[in-house]
Phi, psi and omega in degrees: 000149182232140177263130177233105183290150179255155176059226182262032180266155182226137175263128183237151172240123183297143172284161183299140178286150178293128180260347177226154176279172179297333180273000175099005179283130181278129182266137173290157182302323181290336182270349182284137177283152174296130182295147178251358177255142183210163177254137179284124181259321180209150183231135176288173184282349186108177183205173172255122178237120182055037178079003180247140180285131176261114179271143180280125182262349178256158178225164181302133179099343178295144170263131185229161173249131183238164178302148190301309185244041184262161172086177179241123181275135178225155177240123180232123180052039177081003180248135179273133177230165172229136179252122182231161169280153182302327182286354172277348177274125184271324184198159173257129180275123181250000000 
């Protein structure tokens, strides 16, 4: 199955969560924070919002930082993805 986002939506795959702290302490799964960095898997065509065209600024393969509790999580073929609107993406990691 393949996900194809509509409008100004973006499909993201979370990057791996940090399993150790900077000082080397191993974190239990329950103590790990939800990752805020993700890779762009698919991008919608854009949309009209309030009569203005929204152009997509991200592209497939970009690493991005997103709002902490944004989007809708889905599981496709055993892989977890999150679908967000482009305005939930805070920055592109370069």
